[in-house]
C-alpha positions as CSV (number, residue, x, y, z in Angstrom):
1,M,-10.9,7.3,9.9
2,E,-8.1,4.9,11.3
3,K,-5.4,4.4,8.6
4,K,-3.2,1.2,8.6
5,I,0.2,1.0,7.1
6,H,1.0,-2.3,5.4
7,M,4.3,-1.5,3.7
8,K,6.5,1.4,3.5
9,V,8.8,1.9,0.4
10,D,12.1,3.7,1.0
11,R,12.2,6.7,-1.4
12,N,15.9,6.1,-2.1
13,D,15.4,2.5,-3.0
14,E,15.6,2.1,-6.8
15,T,15.0,-1.7,-6.9
16,T,11.2,-1.2,-6.0
17,S,9.4,-1.0,-9.3
18,L,5.9,0.4,-9.8
19,R,4.6,-3.1,-10.9
20,E,5.9,-4.4,-7.4
21,V,3.8,-1.8,-5.6
22,I,0.7,-2.3,-7.7
23,E,1.0,-6.0,-7.3
24,K,1.3,-5.8,-3.5
25,I,-1.7,-3.5,-3.3
26,S,-3.7,-6.1,-5.4
27,E,-2.4,-8.8,-2.8
28,I,-3.5,-6.7,0.3
29,Q,-6.8,-6.0,-1.3
30,A,-7.5,-9.6,-2.0
31,K,-6.6,-10.6,1.8
32,N,-8.6,-7.6,3.1
33,P,-11.8,-7.2,1.0
34,D,-13.4,-5.1,3.7
35,R,-10.7,-2.3,3.4
36,E,-9.9,0.3,0.8
37,V,-6.2,-0.3,-0.1
38,F,-4.4,2.7,-1.6
39,W,-0.9,4.4,-2.0
40,D,-0.2,7.3,0.5
41,G,2.3,9.6,-1.2
42,D,2.8,11.5,2.2
43,E,3.7,8.2,4.0
44,H,5.3,6.8,0.9
45,A,3.4,3.5,1.8
46,I,0.7,1.2,1.0
47,C,-2.2,1.7,3.5
48,S,-5.6,0.9,3.8
49,R,-8.8,2.0,5.9
50,K,-12.2,0.3,6.4
51,R,-14.7,1.1,3.7
């Protein structure tokens, strides 16, 4: 299944909070209701794939 990366988060950037990541996931999900949005720990990024 094709995975799309929406936003990468720098592992060393301490200014990005978990709250911001969760809000961004919600925002991306609202804009893309046909996609499953998730956190990919290997990529350290917010990604999605078709449902």
